[in-house]
PADRENVO-115402 format. One line per field, with one value per residue (C-alpha): y, x, z. Coordinates in Angstrom, 1 decimal. Layout:
% PADRENVO-115402
y = [Y / ...]
x = [X / ...]
z = [Z / ...]
//
This chain:
% PADRENVO-115402
y = [15.4 / 13.9 / 10.7 / 8.7 / 5.4 / 3.1 / 4.6 / 8.1 / 7.2 / 8.4 / 5.8 / 6.1 / 7.8 / 8.5 / 6.6 / 4.0 / 3.7 / 0.9 / 1.7 / 4.9 / 4.8 / 5.8 / 4.8 / 5.3 / 8.6 / 9.8 / 8.3 / 9.8 / 13.3 / 13.6 / 12.5 / 14.9 / 17.9 / 17.5 / 17.5 / 13.5 / 12.4 / 9.5 / 7.1 / 5.7 / 2.7 / 1.6 / -1.8 / -0.1 / 2.6 / 6.1 / 7.6 / 11.3 / 11.6 / 15.2 / 14.2 / 10.6 / 11.0 / 10.8 / 13.8 / 14.4 / 11.1 / 9.4 / 5.5 / 5.5 / 6.5 / 3.4 / -0.1 / -2.1 / 1.2 / 1.1 / -2.2 / -4.1 / -6.9 / -9.3 / -6.5 / -3.5 / -5.4 / -1.7 / -0.7 / 1.1 / 4.5 / 3.1 / 4.6 / 1.3 / 1.2 / -1.4 / -4.0 / -6.0 / -9.3 / -11.0 / -9.4 / -11.1 / -12.7 / -12.2 / -15.0 / -16.3 / -19.5 / -20.5 / -23.7 / -24.9 / -25.8 / -25.2 / -22.2 / -20.6 / -20.9 / -18.6 / -15.5 / -12.7 / -10.4 / -7.0 / -5.4 / -2.0 / -1.7 / 2.0 / 5.1 / 6.1 / 2.5 / 1.9 / 5.6 / 6.3 / 3.8 / 3.8 / 4.9 / 7.7 / 6.8 / 8.3 / 7.0 / 7.4 / 4.0 / 4.6 / 3.9 / 0.5 / -0.3 / 0.0 / -2.2 / -4.9 / -7.7 / -5.7 / -5.3 / -8.7 / -11.0 / -11.8 / -10.9 / -8.5 / -5.3 / -2.6 / -1.4 / 2.1 / 3.9 / 6.3 / 9.3 / 8.2 / 8.4 / 11.1 / 14.1 / 12.0 / 11.8 / 15.6 / 16.3 / 13.6 / 15.3 / 18.7 / 17.9 / 15.5 / 17.5 / 15.1 / 16.2 / 15.3 / 16.5 / 15.7 / 13.7 / 12.7 / 9.0 / 6.2 / 4.9 / 7.2 / 9.9 / 13.6 / 15.8 / 19.0 / 22.4 / 23.1 / 19.6 / 18.8 / 20.5 / 20.7 / 17.8 / 17.8 / 17.6 / 14.2 / 12.8 / 12.3 / 8.5 / 8.8 / 11.1 / 8.4 / 5.9 / 8.2 / 8.7 / 5.1 / 3.9 / 6.0 / 3.8 / 0.8 / 2.7 / 3.1 / 6.3 / 7.9 / 10.8 / 12.4 / 10.2 / 11.5 / 11.3 / 12.6 / 15.1 / 18.7 / 20.1 / 23.6 / 24.9 / 24.1 / 26.9 / 27.2 / 30.2 / 28.4 / 24.7 / 24.5 / 26.4 / 23.9 / 20.9 / 22.1 / 24.6 / 26.4 / 24.9 / 27.8 / 26.0 / 23.1 / 25.7 / 27.5 / 24.5 / 23.1 / 26.5 / 26.5 / 23.0 / 23.5 / 26.5 / 24.2 / 21.9 / 22.6 / 21.9 / 19.2 / 20.3 / 16.9 / 15.8 / 12.3 / 9.1 / 9.4 / 6.0 / 7.3 / 9.7 / 13.6 / 15.8 / 19.0 / 17.3 / 17.6 / 14.2 / 12.6 / 10.4 / 10.1 / 11.1 / 14.5 / 15.2 / 13.4 / 13.1 / 16.5 / 18.5 / 15.8 / 16.3 / 20.2 / 19.8 / 18.4 / 15.6 / 12.8 / 10.6 / 8.2 / 5.1 / 3.4 / -0.1 / -1.2 / -4.8 / -5.0 / -8.6 / -8.6 / -6.1 / -6.8 / -6.8 / -6.5 / -9.0 / -7.4 / -8.0 / -4.4 / -3.4 / -1.9 / -1.3 / -3.4 / -5.6 / -4.7 / -5.8 / -3.0 / -4.2 / -2.4 / -3.4 / -6.8 / -6.0 / -6.4 / -3.6 / -2.6 / 0.6 / 1.7 / 3.7 / 4.2 / 3.2 / 1.1 / 1.9 / -0.9 / 0.6 / -1.9 / -3.0 / -5.5 / -8.7 / -7.5 / -6.3 / -9.8 / -11.2 / -9.0 / -9.9 / -13.7 / -13.8 / -11.5 / -14.5 / -14.6 / -16.2 / -13.9 / -14.3 / -17.8 / -17.7 / -14.4 / -10.9 / -9.5 / -12.8 / -14.3 / -14.5 / -16.7 / -14.1 / -12.5 / -13.3 / -14.2 / -13.0 / -11.3 / -9.7 / -8.4 / -6.4 / -8.4 / -7.7 / -8.5 / -6.7 / -6.4 / -4.4 / -3.6 / -1.1 / 1.5 / 2.7 / 5.9 / 6.8 / 5.9 / 8.8 / 11.2 / 14.5 / 14.1 / 15.6 / 15.1 / 13.3 / 12.3 / 14.3 / 13.9 / 10.9 / 8.5 / 8.5 / 11.5 / 9.5 / 6.3 / 4.5 / 3.9 / 1.0 / 1.3 / -1.9 / -1.4 / -1.7 / -4.8 / -6.4 / -5.8 / -7.7 / -10.5 / -10.3 / -10.4 / -13.7 / -12.2 / -10.1 / -7.1 / -4.6 / -3.1 / 0.0 / 0.5 / 2.1 / 2.6 / 4.0 / 5.6 / 8.3 / 9.2 / 8.9 / 8.7 / 5.8 / 2.7 / -0.8 / -2.2 / 0.6 / -0.9 / 0.4 / -1.9 / -3.2 / -6.8 / -8.8 / -11.9 / -12.4 / -10.2 / -8.4 / -5.6 / -3.4 / -0.4 / 2.0 / -0.2 / -0.1 / 3.8 / 4.0 / 1.8 / 3.3 / 6.8 / 5.3 / 3.1 / 4.7 / 6.1 / 4.0 / 1.3 / 1.1 / -1.0 / -1.6 / -3.0 / -3.9 / -3.6 / -5.3 / -5.9 / -9.5 / -11.0 / -12.0 / -15.8 / -18.5 / -20.1 / -16.6 / -16.1 / -16.0 / -17.9 / -18.3 / -20.9 / -23.5 / -24.2 / -21.1 / -17.9 / -15.1 / -13.8 / -12.3 / -15.5 / -14.2 / -16.6 / -15.9 / -16.0 / -18.8 / -17.7 / -19.7 / -18.3 / -18.8 / -16.9 / -17.6 / -18.0 / -14.4 / -13.1 / -15.4 / -14.6 / -10.9 / -11.1 / -12.7 / -9.8 / -7.2 / -8.9 / -9.3 / -5.7 / -4.5 / -6.4 / -4.8 / -1.4 / -2.1 / -2.9 / 0.2 / 2.2 / 0.8 / -1.7 / -5.6 / -8.1 / -10.3 / -13.2 / -14.1 / -13.2 / -16.0 / -17.0 / -18.5 / -16.0 / -18.5 / -17.6 / -13.7 / -13.2 / -12.0 / -13.9 / -13.0 / -10.2 / -8.9 / -5.7 / -5.0 / -4.1 / -6.7 / -5.9 / -7.6 / -9.7 / -7.9 / -7.1 / -4.4 / -5.3 / -4.6 / -7.6 / -9.1 / -12.8 / -11.8 / -9.3 / -8.1 / -4.5 / -2.4 / 0.7 / 3.2 / 0.5 / -0.4 / -4.3 / -5.6 / -7.5 / -5.1 / -1.5 / 0.4 / -1.6 / 0.0 / -1.2 / 1.8 / 0.2 / -1.7 / -5.0 / -3.7 / -3.7 / -5.8 / -5.7 / -4.5 / -2.2 / -1.9 / 1.6 / 1.9 / 1.3 / 4.0 / 6.9 / 4.8 / 3.5 / 7.2 / 8.3 / 5.4 / 6.3 / 9.8 / 8.8 / 6.2 / 8.6 / 11.4 / 8.4 / 7.9 / 11.6 / 11.7 / 8.6 / 9.7 / 13.1 / 11.2 / 9.2 / 5.8 / 5.2]
x = [-89.5 / -87.5 / -87.4 / -90.5 / -92.5 / -94.0 / -97.2 / -96.0 / -93.9 / -95.1 / -97.1 / -94.5 / -91.0 / -88.5 / -85.9 / -85.3 / -82.0 / -81.1 / -78.4 / -77.1 / -73.3 / -70.8 / -72.7 / -76.2 / -75.4 / -73.6 / -76.5 / -79.2 / -77.3 / -76.8 / -80.3 / -82.2 / -79.8 / -81.1 / -84.8 / -85.5 / -87.9 / -85.8 / -86.5 / -83.5 / -84.0 / -81.4 / -81.5 / -80.0 / -80.8 / -81.0 / -77.3 / -76.5 / -72.6 / -73.1 / -75.0 / -73.4 / -69.7 / -67.3 / -65.1 / -63.2 / -63.4 / -60.0 / -59.5 / -58.8 / -62.4 / -63.7 / -64.2 / -61.2 / -59.4 / -61.2 / -60.0 / -62.0 / -64.4 / -66.7 / -69.4 / -67.0 / -63.9 / -62.5 / -62.8 / -65.5 / -65.5 / -65.8 / -68.6 / -70.1 / -73.0 / -74.8 / -73.1 / -69.6 / -68.3 / -71.5 / -74.9 / -77.5 / -80.1 / -78.3 / -75.8 / -73.9 / -72.1 / -68.9 / -68.8 / -65.6 / -64.2 / -60.6 / -59.4 / -57.7 / -61.0 / -63.2 / -64.4 / -65.4 / -68.1 / -68.5 / -71.7 / -72.8 / -76.4 / -76.7 / -77.5 / -74.2 / -73.1 / -69.4 / -68.7 / -69.1 / -65.8 / -63.8 / -60.1 / -61.0 / -58.1 / -59.2 / -56.8 / -57.8 / -57.7 / -54.9 / -55.0 / -53.5 / -56.2 / -59.0 / -57.2 / -55.3 / -56.0 / -54.3 / -51.3 / -50.7 / -53.4 / -54.9 / -58.6 / -60.7 / -60.6 / -63.5 / -65.4 / -64.5 / -61.1 / -59.4 / -60.3 / -64.2 / -64.0 / -61.6 / -64.1 / -66.1 / -63.0 / -62.6 / -66.2 / -66.1 / -62.9 / -64.3 / -67.5 / -66.3 / -62.9 / -59.7 / -56.2 / -53.0 / -50.8 / -49.6 / -46.4 / -46.5 / -45.7 / -46.7 / -50.4 / -50.8 / -53.0 / -52.6 / -55.8 / -56.3 / -55.9 / -58.5 / -59.5 / -57.1 / -56.7 / -53.1 / -52.0 / -50.9 / -47.0 / -45.7 / -45.2 / -41.6 / -41.7 / -43.0 / -40.1 / -37.8 / -39.6 / -39.6 / -35.6 / -34.7 / -37.5 / -35.7 / -32.5 / -34.5 / -36.2 / -39.7 / -41.4 / -43.1 / -45.7 / -48.7 / -51.5 / -55.1 / -57.7 / -61.2 / -60.6 / -60.8 / -57.4 / -58.9 / -62.3 / -63.7 / -64.3 / -68.1 / -67.9 / -66.2 / -67.1 / -70.7 / -71.0 / -68.5 / -70.3 / -73.9 / -73.8 / -76.7 / -78.5 / -78.9 / -80.9 / -78.2 / -75.4 / -77.1 / -77.9 / -74.4 / -72.6 / -74.8 / -73.8 / -70.1 / -70.1 / -71.4 / -68.4 / -65.5 / -61.7 / -60.2 / -58.5 / -56.8 / -59.2 / -59.5 / -59.6 / -61.6 / -63.0 / -65.3 / -67.0 / -67.0 / -69.3 / -67.9 / -68.1 / -64.5 / -64.2 / -66.4 / -69.2 / -72.4 / -74.2 / -72.6 / -71.7 / -74.5 / -77.4 / -77.9 / -77.8 / -79.8 / -82.6 / -82.5 / -83.6 / -87.0 / -86.5 / -85.1 / -87.3 / -85.2 / -86.5 / -84.4 / -84.6 / -86.0 / -84.7 / -84.9 / -86.0 / -86.4 / -86.5 / -90.0 / -90.9 / -94.2 / -95.4 / -92.7 / -89.7 / -89.6 / -88.7 / -91.4 / -90.0 / -88.8 / -90.3 / -89.0 / -89.3 / -90.1 / -87.7 / -89.3 / -92.9 / -91.9 / -94.3 / -93.5 / -94.3 / -93.6 / -92.2 / -92.5 / -90.2 / -89.5 / -85.8 / -84.2 / -80.4 / -78.8 / -76.1 / -76.2 / -72.6 / -71.2 / -72.2 / -75.7 / -76.5 / -75.5 / -77.6 / -80.7 / -80.5 / -80.2 / -83.3 / -85.1 / -86.5 / -89.7 / -90.9 / -88.7 / -85.8 / -85.8 / -82.1 / -82.3 / -82.7 / -80.3 / -78.6 / -78.8 / -75.3 / -75.0 / -72.7 / -74.4 / -72.3 / -69.3 / -65.5 / -66.1 / -62.5 / -60.9 / -57.8 / -54.8 / -53.5 / -50.4 / -48.7 / -45.4 / -44.0 / -41.0 / -39.4 / -37.2 / -34.1 / -33.8 / -37.3 / -36.9 / -36.8 / -38.5 / -39.8 / -43.6 / -46.0 / -49.2 / -48.8 / -52.4 / -52.7 / -55.5 / -56.9 / -55.1 / -52.3 / -50.5 / -48.2 / -48.0 / -46.0 / -47.6 / -46.8 / -43.0 / -42.3 / -44.5 / -41.6 / -40.2 / -43.5 / -44.3 / -41.0 / -42.0 / -39.5 / -41.6 / -43.6 / -46.8 / -49.1 / -50.3 / -49.0 / -49.7 / -49.4 / -48.1 / -49.6 / -47.8 / -48.3 / -45.8 / -46.1 / -47.4 / -51.1 / -53.6 / -52.9 / -55.2 / -55.3 / -53.5 / -50.7 / -47.1 / -45.1 / -42.1 / -39.5 / -39.6 / -42.6 / -41.5 / -43.6 / -42.0 / -44.1 / -42.9 / -44.6 / -44.4 / -41.5 / -39.9 / -43.0 / -43.4 / -39.4 / -40.2 / -43.5 / -41.4 / -38.8 / -40.5 / -43.7 / -44.0 / -41.1 / -42.8 / -43.9 / -46.6 / -46.7 / -49.8 / -49.6 / -52.8 / -52.8 / -54.6 / -56.4 / -57.1 / -60.7 / -60.8 / -63.7 / -63.3 / -64.2 / -67.8 / -70.9 / -74.4 / -77.4 / -77.3 / -80.0 / -80.8 / -80.0 / -82.3 / -81.9 / -84.2 / -86.6 / -86.7 / -84.5 / -82.1 / -78.6 / -75.3 / -72.8 / -69.4 / -66.6 / -63.2 / -59.5 / -56.6 / -54.3 / -50.6 / -50.3 / -51.8 / -49.8 / -46.8 / -47.5 / -48.2 / -44.7 / -43.3 / -45.0 / -43.5 / -40.0 / -40.2 / -41.4 / -38.7 / -36.0 / -37.5 / -37.3 / -33.8 / -33.0 / -34.5 / -32.1 / -34.6 / -34.5 / -36.9 / -37.7 / -38.6 / -38.5 / -41.1 / -43.3 / -41.6 / -44.6 / -47.0 / -49.7 / -49.5 / -48.9 / -52.0 / -55.1 / -58.2 / -60.6 / -63.0 / -60.8 / -59.6 / -63.3 / -62.9 / -64.8 / -65.9 / -67.4 / -70.2 / -72.0 / -69.0 / -69.6 / -68.6 / -69.1 / -71.5 / -74.4 / -73.0 / -69.8 / -71.0 / -74.0 / -74.0 / -73.0 / -70.3 / -73.1 / -73.6 / -76.9 / -77.9 / -78.3 / -81.3 / -83.3 / -82.8 / -84.2 / -82.1 / -78.6 / -75.9 / -74.1 / -71.8 / -68.6 / -70.3 / -69.7 / -65.8 / -64.3 / -60.9 / -59.8 / -56.9 / -54.5 / -56.3 / -58.9 / -62.3 / -64.4 / -63.6 / -64.1 / -67.2 / -68.7 / -67.1 / -68.8 / -72.4 / -72.2 / -71.7 / -74.5 / -76.8 / -76.2 / -77.0 / -80.4 / -81.2 / -80.4 / -82.4 / -85.2 / -85.4 / -85.5 / -88.4 / -86.1 / -86.7]
z = [-27.6 / -25.0 / -22.8 / -23.7 / -22.6 / -24.9 / -24.3 / -25.1 / -28.1 / -31.4 / -33.6 / -36.4 / -36.9 / -39.8 / -38.5 / -35.4 / -34.0 / -32.1 / -29.7 / -28.2 / -28.1 / -30.6 / -33.6 / -32.3 / -30.7 / -34.0 / -36.4 / -34.1 / -34.0 / -37.6 / -38.5 / -36.0 / -37.0 / -40.4 / -39.3 / -39.2 / -36.3 / -34.6 / -31.9 / -30.2 / -28.1 / -25.4 / -23.7 / -20.6 / -17.9 / -18.5 / -17.3 / -16.7 / -16.2 / -15.5 / -12.1 / -11.8 / -12.2 / -9.3 / -10.4 / -7.0 / -5.0 / -4.5 / -4.5 / -0.7 / -0.3 / -2.5 / -1.0 / -1.7 / -2.3 / -5.7 / -7.0 / -9.5 / -8.7 / -10.7 / -10.6 / -11.6 / -13.2 / -14.3 / -10.6 / -8.3 / -9.9 / -13.4 / -15.5 / -16.4 / -14.1 / -16.1 / -18.0 / -18.0 / -19.0 / -17.7 / -17.4 / -15.0 / -16.8 / -20.4 / -20.9 / -24.0 / -24.8 / -26.3 / -28.6 / -27.7 / -24.1 / -24.9 / -23.2 / -26.2 / -28.2 / -25.7 / -26.5 / -23.6 / -24.7 / -22.8 / -23.2 / -21.6 / -20.5 / -20.0 / -22.3 / -24.1 / -24.1 / -24.0 / -24.7 / -21.1 / -20.2 / -23.3 / -23.4 / -26.2 / -28.3 / -31.7 / -34.4 / -38.0 / -40.1 / -42.8 / -46.8 / -45.9 / -43.6 / -46.1 / -48.7 / -46.6 / -49.1 / -52.0 / -49.8 / -48.8 / -50.0 / -46.7 / -45.5 / -47.3 / -48.7 / -48.1 / -50.8 / -49.8 / -49.5 / -47.0 / -49.3 / -48.7 / -45.1 / -44.6 / -44.7 / -41.9 / -40.0 / -40.0 / -39.0 / -36.0 / -34.8 / -34.8 / -33.2 / -30.4 / -29.7 / -30.3 / -28.8 / -30.9 / -33.6 / -37.2 / -37.9 / -41.4 / -40.7 / -42.9 / -42.9 / -39.8 / -41.4 / -40.5 / -39.9 / -41.7 / -39.9 / -37.5 / -36.7 / -33.6 / -30.3 / -28.8 / -27.2 / -23.5 / -22.5 / -22.1 / -18.6 / -17.3 / -18.0 / -21.4 / -22.3 / -21.0 / -23.2 / -26.3 / -25.9 / -25.4 / -27.9 / -30.4 / -30.2 / -31.1 / -34.1 / -32.6 / -33.0 / -30.1 / -30.7 / -29.0 / -29.2 / -30.5 / -27.8 / -27.5 / -24.6 / -24.7 / -23.9 / -24.9 / -25.5 / -28.9 / -31.4 / -31.2 / -33.6 / -36.5 / -36.1 / -36.3 / -39.7 / -41.2 / -39.9 / -40.8 / -43.8 / -44.6 / -41.3 / -39.1 / -36.3 / -36.2 / -36.0 / -33.3 / -31.3 / -31.6 / -30.8 / -27.5 / -26.8 / -27.3 / -25.0 / -22.4 / -22.4 / -20.5 / -21.4 / -19.3 / -15.9 / -15.2 / -12.4 / -12.7 / -14.8 / -18.1 / -17.4 / -14.9 / -17.2 / -17.1 / -15.4 / -17.0 / -20.5 / -21.3 / -22.8 / -25.4 / -24.2 / -26.4 / -23.5 / -23.3 / -26.8 / -29.3 / -27.2 / -25.8 / -29.1 / -30.7 / -28.0 / -28.3 / -31.8 / -30.7 / -33.0 / -30.7 / -28.5 / -26.5 / -24.7 / -22.3 / -20.6 / -24.2 / -25.2 / -28.9 / -30.0 / -33.9 / -36.7 / -38.3 / -42.0 / -44.2 / -47.0 / -49.6 / -47.2 / -46.2 / -42.7 / -40.9 / -37.3 / -34.4 / -31.5 / -28.1 / -24.5 / -21.9 / -19.2 / -16.3 / -17.0 / -19.0 / -21.8 / -25.6 / -27.6 / -31.4 / -32.8 / -36.4 / -38.7 / -42.4 / -41.7 / -39.1 / -38.1 / -36.0 / -33.7 / -30.8 / -31.1 / -33.6 / -31.9 / -30.6 / -34.0 / -35.5 / -32.7 / -33.6 / -37.4 / -36.9 / -34.7 / -37.1 / -39.1 / -41.1 / -44.4 / -46.4 / -44.2 / -42.6 / -41.9 / -40.4 / -41.9 / -44.5 / -44.5 / -47.9 / -48.1 / -44.9 / -43.7 / -40.6 / -37.5 / -39.8 / -39.4 / -36.2 / -35.1 / -31.8 / -31.3 / -30.8 / -27.2 / -25.4 / -22.4 / -20.4 / -17.7 / -15.5 / -13.2 / -14.3 / -11.6 / -13.3 / -12.4 / -8.7 / -5.9 / -8.2 / -6.4 / -5.4 / -8.0 / -9.5 / -12.8 / -13.5 / -16.8 / -19.3 / -17.8 / -19.8 / -22.6 / -23.9 / -26.2 / -28.1 / -30.7 / -33.8 / -36.1 / -37.6 / -39.5 / -42.3 / -45.0 / -43.3 / -42.9 / -46.8 / -47.4 / -45.4 / -42.9 / -39.7 / -39.9 / -39.5 / -41.8 / -39.8 / -37.4 / -33.9 / -32.1 / -28.4 / -25.6 / -22.4 / -19.0 / -16.3 / -13.8 / -10.4 / -11.2 / -8.4 / -6.2 / -5.9 / -4.7 / -7.9 / -8.1 / -7.9 / -5.0 / -4.9 / -7.2 / -6.6 / -7.7 / -6.5 / -3.4 / -1.1 / 1.6 / 3.5 / 6.4 / 8.4 / 8.1 / 5.4 / 3.3 / 3.4 / 2.2 / -0.8 / -1.6 / -1.8 / -3.8 / -6.3 / -6.9 / -10.3 / -11.4 / -13.2 / -16.8 / -18.5 / -22.1 / -24.3 / -27.7 / -30.0 / -33.0 / -36.2 / -36.5 / -39.9 / -40.3 / -40.5 / -40.9 / -37.4 / -35.6 / -35.6 / -33.6 / -34.1 / -32.3 / -29.5 / -30.4 / -26.5 / -24.7 / -24.0 / -22.0 / -19.2 / -22.0 / -23.8 / -26.6 / -28.0 / -27.3 / -29.1 / -29.3 / -30.0 / -32.2 / -31.9 / -33.1 / -33.3 / -36.3 / -36.4 / -37.6 / -34.4 / -31.9 / -33.7 / -33.5 / -29.8 / -29.5 / -31.3 / -29.1 / -25.9 / -27.3 / -28.1 / -24.8 / -23.3 / -25.4 / -24.4 / -20.8 / -21.5 / -23.4 / -20.5 / -18.2 / -16.5 / -15.8 / -17.2 / -14.5 / -17.0 / -20.5 / -23.3 / -24.6 / -27.7 / -29.2 / -28.2 / -27.6 / -23.8 / -24.5 / -26.6 / -24.6 / -24.9 / -27.6 / -26.8 / -23.9 / -25.5 / -26.2 / -29.8 / -31.3 / -35.0 / -38.0 / -38.2 / -41.1 / -43.1 / -46.0 / -49.6 / -53.0 / -53.9 / -52.2 / -52.1 / -50.6 / -47.8 / -45.7 / -46.4 / -49.4 / -49.2 / -47.5 / -44.6 / -46.1 / -46.0 / -49.5 / -48.7 / -46.9 / -48.3 / -45.5 / -42.9 / -42.3 / -39.9 / -38.4 / -35.9 / -36.1 / -37.5 / -40.9 / -40.4 / -43.5 / -41.4 / -37.9 / -38.2 / -35.3 / -34.6 / -32.1 / -33.9 / -32.2 / -34.5 / -37.7 / -36.2 / -35.8 / -39.1 / -40.8 / -38.9 / -39.9 / -43.5 / -43.4 / -41.8 / -44.6 / -47.2 / -45.2 / -45.5 / -49.3 / -50.0 / -47.9 / -49.9 / -53.0 / -52.0 / -52.1 / -48.3]
//
């Protein structure tokens, strides 16, 4: 079993997994390690980070000094080799022409999906995050609790490797002993932000990130993850030995040839393939889920993008893990006599209640950080510390004017220079050349800080995706049309972010060049910009008010599961990827259990 073509694939599989990222990779790993025969379908090309990652190239060796372009918005060396905000031949539309009602949709067309590119922030949702309606009367409660998901958080952290520590903070869950790797030391600017943040009552702690700060314990972890399964233990132990600890070479967004950070292509797919139970079919654009005369799913119809031919693959169970909006699109396009409004859509909620992370930013220059000695402060290719939400009590008391919170990510230090790196203190249009430019670069480089707020959006009826009645992609598949609206809760939250960041810069001895946006309407990022979209097939406790049950199993079609972020009933301020993987593992366990009972 390995990479296959339409002609070499099996006639029928136990499970088809659509998508190869965090959800698809995790589902395929769990299923194949337990012996299930799985076909993974990926709409993009094959991608091997061990061969394709530019580990040692510096930005001065790249076109435009590595700066972003429309084709590579996150820079020349970014790992996204296929996809982006726009994908040739794969349009989408927005229902409104108003700028604030626009939604941007990032798609990654490559094996491993977004896991090749993401920030690797791996934060657990807390108890409040699974029951937000019970706390403030808004949005939806999940039909599961933190206690239901916690064992799967443990498993995912041990499997992928997450650095961080425990701090005992409210709604910021600690991990059991043995789950986390040691966090890297804070950088100089981060230490200053931590010190001055304390005066504002803001805690700064090590962030949890999916990067190996030390080798994984290949002797202990496999037996904990796969008790009684000696084959799985052997495969995983060997695979963990082949992952090296990070040696702080370059940005994690480039991928990682030594497999030190988490990517589905380096962590989930290799051991799944080693079982002999996984077939991977790339360049396969799934068009619909097919059903028989009883309404049971039989497989998927897909287009071989290389040969431009349509094919069908069959399986007992279908797992949709194509990313939240792509999964909603697939269900909406899977129409039949049994499901004239789309598969699993008897509730009419497929595509509804999509959410993104609330984002707002603010930056400044800190004189205390000027003229520091030259040193390498690249660190672990991303954040070492962050500020979790700290105002739960004030918020519960109604003192803030918005119902949900945010965490703070910030960047400082002497990282690898690039085209967009700030060198001078004055952003007012001043241009310098020659010796003066060199003098200012030495003085000011490393003295800037940028804050990014990442907050919770409350699901609302004005934010959803639907099938555009007129537009199709290059394969003839109807595309999505987005409807989007931030509520006052989100815009006020964005305003609070900018006020907090401005106060923080002042506390650090810096000066704010302008005033924060008091309304938040100009501060808030466009929908989809943070690339954390979730929802669209929300899970719930009843078929009429949700698309899937507590096991991520669609109510209408029991042999169709949704493993990606589409099942999210809320979108906490925590980055969603760790929760996506935990829920995918949980859903895969349920599939294995139900197959063994003969129910699937």
